[in-house]
C-alpha positions in Angstrom: 31.3 -6.8 -113.3 30.5 -7.8 -117.0 27.7 -4.5 -116.8 30.5 -2.2 -115.8 32.7 -3.1 -117.8 30.8 -2.3 -120.5 29.9 1.0 -119.1 33.7 2.3 -118.7 34.6 1.0 -122.0 31.7 3.5 -123.4 33.7 6.7 -122.1 35.7 8.3 -124.8 39.3 9.2 -124.5 39.1 12.9 -125.0 36.6 13.1 -122.6 39.1 11.5 -120.0 42.1 13.9 -120.7 39.6 16.7 -120.7 39.1 15.9 -117.2 42.4 15.5 -116.3 43.9 18.4 -117.1 41.0 20.4 -115.4 41.8 18.9 -112.0 45.3 19.3 -112.1 44.6 23.3 -112.9 42.6 23.6 -109.9 44.6 21.3 -107.4 47.4 23.4 -106.5 44.7 26.5 -104.9 42.7 23.6 -103.5 45.6 22.2 -101.6 46.6 25.8 -100.3 43.0 26.6 -99.4 42.7 23.3 -97.4 46.2 24.2 -95.4 44.9 27.4 -94.4 41.9 26.5 -93.4 43.5 23.3 -91.9 45.7 25.2 -89.3 43.0 27.7 -88.3 40.5 25.0 -87.5 43.6 23.0 -85.8 44.1 26.0 -83.5 40.7 26.5 -82.5 40.3 23.0 -81.9 43.3 22.9 -79.6 41.7 26.1 -77.7 38.3 23.7 -77.4 40.4 21.0 -76.3 42.2 23.1 -73.4 38.7 24.2 -71.9 37.1 21.1 -72.3 39.7 19.7 -70.3 40.0 22.3 -67.8 35.9 21.9 -67.5 36.6 18.0 -67.0 39.1 18.5 -64.1 36.4 20.6 -62.6 33.7 18.3 -63.3 35.8 15.9 -62.0 36.4 17.6 -58.2 32.5 17.8 -58.2 32.2 14.3 -58.7 34.4 13.4 -56.1 32.6 16.1 -53.5 28.9 14.9 -54.5 30.3 11.1 -54.0 31.4 11.8 -50.1 28.1 13.9 -49.7 25.9 11.2 -51.1 27.9 8.5 -49.0 27.6 10.9 -45.5 23.6 11.7 -46.4 22.9 7.7 -47.4 24.6 6.9 -43.7 22.6 9.6 -41.9 19.1 8.3 -43.7 20.0 4.8 -42.6 20.7 5.7 -38.9 17.5 8.4 -39.1 15.4 5.4 -40.8 16.4 2.6 -37.9 14.9 5.3 -35.0 12.3 5.9 -37.2 11.3 2.8 -37.2 12.1 2.0 -33.7 9.9 5.3 -32.8 7.1 3.8 -35.1 6.6 0.4 -33.4 6.9 1.9 -29.9 3.8 4.4 -31.3 1.4 1.2 -32.2 2.1 -0.6 -29.7 1.9 2.5 -27.1 -1.4 0.7 -25.4 1.3 -1.5 -24.1 4.9 -0.5 -24.1 6.0 -3.5 -22.3 9.9 -3.6 -22.9 11.3 -7.0 -23.1 14.8 -6.6 -23.2 16.5 -10.1 -25.0 19.6 -12.0 -23.5 22.4 -12.4 -25.8 25.3 -10.5 -27.0 24.5 -6.7 -28.1 26.7 -4.6 -30.9 28.5 -1.8 -30.2 26.2 1.3 -29.8 26.8 3.9 -32.9 25.9 7.4 -31.7 24.0 9.6 -33.9 22.8 13.5 -34.1 19.9 12.8 -32.1 21.8 11.8 -29.3 20.3 8.5 -29.3 22.4 5.1 -29.2 21.4 2.7 -31.3 21.9 -0.8 -30.7 21.4 -3.7 -33.6 21.6 -7.1 -34.3 20.5 -8.1 -30.6 20.3 -11.8 -30.8 17.8 -13.2 -29.5 17.3 -16.8 -27.2 13.3 -16.9 -27.0 10.3 -15.1 -29.0 6.9 -14.3 -27.9 3.6 -14.8 -29.3 2.2 -11.5 -27.9 3.0 -8.9 -30.2 1.8 -6.2 -27.7 5.8 -6.7 -26.2 8.5 -4.8 -27.9 12.3 -4.9 -27.9 13.9 -1.7 -27.4 16.7 -1.0 -29.5 17.3 2.5 -29.3 18.2 4.4 -25.9 19.8 8.0 -24.7 23.1 8.0 -23.3 21.4 7.7 -19.8 18.9 5.1 -21.0 21.9 2.7 -22.2 23.8 2.7 -18.7 20.5 2.0 -17.3 19.9 -0.7 -19.6 23.1 -2.3 -18.9 22.6 -2.2 -15.1 18.9 -3.5 -15.7 20.5 -6.7 -18.3 23.2 -7.5 -15.5 20.0 -7.3 -13.0 22.3 -6.2 -9.8 22.0 -3.5 -7.9 24.0 -2.4 -4.3 22.5 0.8 -2.7 22.0 2.2 0.8 22.4 4.5 3.1 25.1 5.6 6.3 25.4 8.5 8.4 27.9 9.5 10.9 30.6 11.7 12.2 32.9 13.6 14.8 31.2 15.3 17.9 32.3 16.3 21.4 30.7 18.2 24.2 31.3 20.6 27.0 31.0 18.4 29.5 33.1 15.3 28.3 31.4 12.4 26.2 28.1 14.1 24.1 24.5 12.3 25.0 21.7 12.2 22.8 18.3 13.1 25.0 14.6 12.8 23.5 15.3 12.7 19.7 12.3 11.4 19.3 10.8 14.0 20.5 13.2 17.3 20.1 14.3 16.4 16.7 17.6 14.4 16.0 19.5 16.9 14.2 22.6 17.8 16.2 21.1 15.4 19.0 22.6 11.9 17.4 25.8 10.5 17.9 26.0 6.9 16.3 26.7 5.8 12.8 23.7 4.1 11.2 23.9 2.3 8.1 21.2 0.3 5.4 22.8 -2.1 2.8 20.8 -3.7 0.0 21.5 -6.3 -2.6 19.4 -6.5 -5.2 19.7 -9.5 -8.5 17.5 -10.3 -11.0 16.9 -13.7 -11.5 14.4 -14.1 -14.5 12.7 -11.7 -16.6 11.1 -12.4 -19.8 7.5 -11.9 -21.3 6.6 -9.7 -18.9 7.2 -11.4 -15.4 10.2 -10.5 -13.2 12.1 -12.1 -10.0 14.6 -10.6 -7.9 16.4 -11.7 -4.8 16.7 -9.0 -2.2 18.4 -9.2 1.1 18.8 -6.1 3.1 21.6 -5.2 6.1 21.3 -2.4 8.6 22.6 -1.9 12.1 24.5 0.6 13.9 28.5 1.8 14.2 29.0 3.6 17.1 31.4 6.3 16.3 33.5 7.1 19.8 35.6 4.2 19.9 38.7 2.9 17.2 37.1 -0.4 17.5 34.2 -1.7 15.9 33.8 -5.4 16.7 29.9 -6.5 16.5 28.7 -6.6 20.2 25.6 -5.3 21.7 28.1 -3.4 24.7 29.9 -1.2 22.2 26.6 -1.0 20.6 28.0 -2.2 17.0 25.0 -4.0 15.8 24.0 -6.1 12.5 20.9 -7.8 11.0 19.4 -8.9 8.0 16.3 -6.8 8.2 14.9 -8.3 4.9 15.5 -11.5 2.7 12.9 -12.4 0.5 12.0 -13.1 -3.2 10.4 -10.5 -5.5 7.8 -10.6 -8.3 6.1 -8.8 -11.2 3.6 -9.6 -13.8 2.4 -13.1 -11.9 -0.5 -11.5 -10.6 -3.3 -12.8 -12.6 -4.9 -9.1 -14.2 -2.7 -7.2 -12.6 0.9 -7.0 -14.5 1.9 -4.2 -12.0 1.5 -5.6 -8.7 4.3 -7.0 -6.7 4.0 -10.6 -4.8 6.8 -11.3 -2.6 7.4 -14.1 0.0 10.0 -14.5 2.9 11.7 -11.5 5.8 10.1 -8.4 4.8 7.1 -6.5 5.2 4.9 -3.2 3.4 7.1 0.0 3.3 7.8 1.5 6.1 6.7 5.5 6.5 9.7 7.9 8.1 9.0 10.7 9.9 13.2 12.3 9.1 13.4 15.0 11.6 12.0 13.0 14.9 13.7 9.5 13.5 10.4 7.4 13.9 8.0 5.9 11.8 4.2 6.2 11.9 4.1 2.7 9.4 6.2 -0.2 10.8 5.7 -3.7 10.9 9.0 -5.5 11.5 8.6 -9.4 10.6 10.4 -12.6 10.7 8.9 -14.0 7.5 5.8 -13.4 5.5 3.9 -12.8 2.1 2.2 -9.5 1.1 1.0 -7.8 -2.2 2.0 -4.4 -3.3 0.2 -2.1 -5.7 -3.4 -3.7 -6.7 -5.1 -1.4 -8.8 -8.5 -1.6 -7.6 -11.2 1.0 -8.2 -9.4 4.8 -7.8 -6.9 4.1 -6.0 -4.2 1.1 -4.8 -4.3 -2.0 -2.7 -1.4 -3.3 -0.3 -2.1 -6.8 1.8 0.4 -8.2 3.8 0.2 -11.4 6.4 3.3 -11.6 8.7 5.3 -13.5 11.4 6.5 -11.6 14.8 6.7 -13.5 17.4 7.2 -12.4 21.0 8.9 -13.5 24.0 7.0 -13.3 27.0 7.6 -14.0 30.6 5.7 -16.9 32.5 5.6 -17.0 36.3 6.9 -20.3 38.2 6.1 -21.7 41.3 8.6 -20.9 43.9 11.9 -22.9 43.6 14.0 -21.1 46.2 14.9 -18.8 48.9 18.0 -16.4 49.4 20.3 -15.7 52.0 17.8 -14.3 54.2 15.5 -16.6 54.0 13.1 -14.5 51.3 11.0 -16.0 48.2 12.6 -15.9 45.2 10.1 -15.9 42.0 11.4 -17.5 38.9 10.7 -16.3 35.2 10.8 -18.1 32.3 10.5 -16.4 28.7 8.1 -18.6 26.4 7.7 -18.1 22.8 4.3 -16.9 21.8 3.1 -17.0 17.9 1.7 -13.8 16.5 0.5 -13.2 13.4 -0.3 -9.5 11.7 -2.4 -8.7 8.7 -1.8 -5.0 7.1 -4.4 -3.8 4.6 -3.5 -0.6 3.1 -5.6 1.2 0.4 -3.4 4.4 -0.9 -3.0 7.0 -3.7 -6.6 7.3 -3.8 -6.9 11.0 -5.5 -9.1 14.2 -4.2 -8.1 17.9 -5.4 -4.7 18.7 -7.3 -1.4 16.9 -5.7 -3.5 15.4 -3.1 -3.9 12.0 -2.1 -5.3 10.3 0.6 -4.8 6.7 2.0 -6.3 4.2 4.5 -4.3 1.9 6.4 -5.5 -0.7 9.1 -3.3 -3.8 10.7 -4.2 -6.3 13.0 -1.8 -8.1 15.5 -3.1 -11.6 16.6 -1.5 -14.1 18.9 -2.0 -17.5 18.6 -1.2 -19.5 21.9 -0.6 -23.0 22.1 -2.6 -25.1 24.5 0.0 -25.4 27.6 0.2 -21.2 27.1 -3.5 -21.0 28.9 -1.8 -19.2 31.9 0.2 -16.4 29.3 -1.3 -13.5 28.7 -1.2 -11.7 25.3 -3.6 -9.3 23.8 -4.2 -8.7 20.6 -4.0 -5.0 19.1 -5.1 -2.4 16.7 -3.3 0.0 14.4 -5.6 2.0 12.1 -4.4 5.3 10.3 -5.5 8.1 7.6 -2.8 9.5 5.6 -3.5 12.8 3.5 -0.3 14.0 1.0 -0.2 17.2 -0.3 2.4 17.7 -3.1 3.5 21.0 -4.4 2.8 22.7 -1.5 5.1 25.7 -2.0 7.3 23.8 -3.6 7.5 20.9 -1.0 5.6 18.4 0.2 3.0 18.3 3.6 1.7 14.9 4.8 -1.0 14.7 8.0 -1.3 11.4 9.3 -4.3 10.9 11.7 -3.6 7.5 13.7 -5.3 5.4 16.6 -3.8 1.9 18.6 -4.7 -0.4 21.0 -3.0 -2.4 24.0 0.8 -3.0 23.6 0.6 -0.4 20.1 -1.3 2.2 21.9 2.0 2.4 25.1 4.8 2.4 22.0 2.8 5.7 21.1 3.7 7.1 24.7 7.3 6.6 24.8 9.2 9.9 25.2 11.6 9.0 22.3 10.8 6.1 20.0 7.2 6.2 19.1 7.6 3.1 16.2 3.8 1.7 16.3 5.6 -2.1 17.0 3.8 -4.9 18.7 6.5 -5.9 20.9 8.3 -3.7 23.5 11.7 -3.8 22.7 14.5 -5.1 19.9 14.3 -8.1 21.6 11.0 -9.1 20.9 10.0 -9.1 24.0 6.5 -8.7 25.3 6.3 -6.9 28.7 4.1 -5.3 30.9 -0.1 -5.6 31.4 -2.3 -4.3 28.8 -5.7 -3.5 29.7 -7.3 -2.6 26.4 -6.0 0.8 26.7 -6.1 3.3 23.7 -3.8 5.9 22.1 -4.2 8.5 19.7 -1.8 10.2 17.4 -1.8 13.1 14.6 1.5 14.0 13.0 2.4 16.5 10.4 5.8 16.8 8.3 6.7 18.4 5.4 8.7 20.9 3.8 7.8 24.7 2.2 9.9 27.1 0.4 9.0 30.6 1.4 10.9 32.2 -1.5 13.7 31.0 -3.7 16.2 31.0 -1.1 14.1 30.5 2.0 13.2 27.1 3.1 12.0 25.5 6.4 11.3 21.8 7.5 9.1 20.7 10.1 8.1 17.6 12.1 5.1 17.6 14.6 3.4 15.1 16.9 0.4 15.8 19.1 -0.4 12.4 21.0 -3.1 11.2 24.0 -3.7 7.8 25.5 -5.5 6.2 28.7 -4.8 3.1 30.4 -1.9 2.0 29.0 1.4 0.6 30.1 3.8 3.0 30.5 7.6 1.5 29.1 9.2 4.3 30.1 8.0 4.5 33.7 6.9 0.5 34.1 3.4 1.3 35.4 -0.1 0.1 33.7 -3.4 2.2 33.7 -1.1 5.3 32.8 -3.0 8.1 30.8 -0.7 10.7 29.5 -0.6 13.9 26.4 2.0 14.7 25.0 3.4 17.1 21.9 6.7 16.8 20.2 8.3 19.2 17.6 11.4 20.3 15.5 10.7 22.8 12.9 14.1 24.0 10.7 14.2 27.0 8.9 17.0 27.4 6.5 18.8 29.8 4.2 19.8 28.7 0.4 23.2 30.1 -0.6 22.9 28.1 -3.8 22.4 24.5 -4.5 25.6 23.3 -2.4 25.1 25.2 0.8 22.4 26.1 3.1 22.9 27.6 6.7 20.0 27.4 9.1 18.9 26.6 13.0 16.8 23.6 14.4 14.1 24.2 16.9 12.7 21.4 19.1 10.5 21.5 21.9 8.6 18.6 23.5 6.6 18.2 26.7 4.8 14.9 28.1 2.7 14.5 30.9 1.9 10.8 32.5 -0.7 10.4 35.4 -0.8 7.0 37.0 -3.6 7.0 39.5 -3.3 10.5 41.3 0.5 11.2 40.3 1.8 13.1 38.0 5.2 13.0 36.3 5.8 15.5 33.6 8.9 15.8 31.0 9.5 18.7 29.3 13.1 20.1 27.2 14.0 22.2 24.3 16.8 22.0 22.0 18.6 25.0 19.9 21.0 23.7 17.0 22.9 26.1 14.6 24.2 24.7 11.4 26.0 25.4 7.9 25.2 22.5 5.5 27.5 21.8 2.1 25.1 19.6 0.1 23.7 18.5 -3.7 20.1 20.2 -3.9 18.2 22.9 -2.1 15.8 20.3 -0.2 16.1 20.0 3.2 14.1 16.2 3.4 14.9 15.2 0.1 18.4 15.9 -1.0 21.4 13.8 -0.1 24.3 13.9 0.4 24.4 16.3 3.3 27.5 17.3 5.5 26.7 19.6 8.6 28.8 21.1 10.9 26.7 22.4 14.1 26.6 23.5 17.4 23.7 22.7 20.0 22.3 23.3 22.9 19.7 21.1 24.8 18.5 21.5 28.4 15.8 19.2 29.9 13.4 22.0 32.2 11.7 18.4 34.1 12.6 15.0 33.8 10.3 13.1 36.3 9.7 10.7 33.3 13.3 9.5 32.5 15.3 10.6 35.4 17.5 11.8 32.4 20.8 13.8 32.9 24.0 15.2 30.8 26.7 13.9 33.0 25.6 15.3 36.0 23.7 18.7 34.6 20.4 19.3 33.4 21.8 20.7 29.8 24.7 20.1 27.5 26.3 21.8 24.6 27.9 20.1 21.7 29.8 20.3 18.8 30.1 18.0 15.7 29.8 17.0 11.8 27.9 14.8 10.2 27.2 13.2 7.3 24.3 11.5 5.5 24.2 10.2 2.2 21.7 7.7 0.0 23.3 5.7 -2.7 
């Protein structure tokens, strides 16, 4: 501070005055120049501020729009990442794509742009040590519906048919539908009802309880009380437990226990089966992947009632002796083996089936005669056959099963003679042979034809139709149905049926012969005749029995019948 004062004191007074005067003389000019420049600069600054304000507003709008787009993009990327992660897991575990559906709550699905339904936050009630099991978390809409259905684990499905019918001569009567074809030749209402409930499904192991009810509902009367007189019937045909994943080294095999049997194979147009084993109860394994095919095994019970001749205990009013018979139940076990789905050429498979029916009489049933029986089959199926399929079956049978193949109508290869489980007749080692062809083919885009043919012969069998032993027979049964396809929902066609059977007992010959012509128009869903339902058929049918030596059948006193009707048939 002292140093500063010394410097100031050294400045002379004249110098200060001179500097003051020069400054005062320059001040007005400086002030004038500064004022002009200042106004110009202020004006320019105002223009720049207005432009900057406008740019700021535009930039603000762009920022807001960009933020919206970024938010949408981020949301979409998150959803896509979930799907990509799940697909990556699926690809990684493609060698064992087993789906484990965990029990618990599931959040509401979010629909993304790739038609996937993404399920997130699925709670898990258990864990697994097997990393090959995968929890599926993304589904299409159809898969999601199936997922919910499978999680609930209950399904109800079945079949029924029925309709209205009349004839030109009173009540219409069906005649030899198993030989002429069932279309326009059946007037009852059959049904199958199947109830299935999942009871366990974890770590690749599943258990289902299954009950099947079937029967007939007469369509000629209003009342439908269950009784045999009016043909209103119901039975529990299947009650069993089915498992999957319990057979070691065969994860896809099905093991079942209960009242059930291996699958039936039905010839639809003739309404009988080439493979059928009604069972009271049993155990079976299906779909064992052995070699190049699949193996099915089953052991079932099918006891039969046999008439046992007793001593004469009374006489009638004329003094004639009366012989009384008593039914006794004989234990019957049937072992069935099927090896199927053997690949041949393109779209062709082959199968070999065998069944042995073994009576197991008790020591007090030595006076009862019940013969064992065999059924053997070869099955060749050609898929993609002119747009449809064709299946050939060659069979041989012995004793009571061979007798079933000699029936005019129903030809199911069963051991018992009827639905009451009766074993009747004298069986002495007779044999029967049968060749069956069934299928459908598209002759063009708007023409289709379905068929069923059966050629059967046998010797030394017991005829259930004639009630005569030591019968030789030969039969030809056929039904062919060409149709014009108007569109997916309309078909018009004709079914032609013809059969002839000759039974020979010793030196006497019995002949049965007939034919059928059915004209129809059908409302349906799908173009196939044999594999598309529902179906509503309007028809007129002419049937004639040319010879009836075996059945002695007549149409209310006539040898022919014209019937009219409408019938529906549906799987659901």
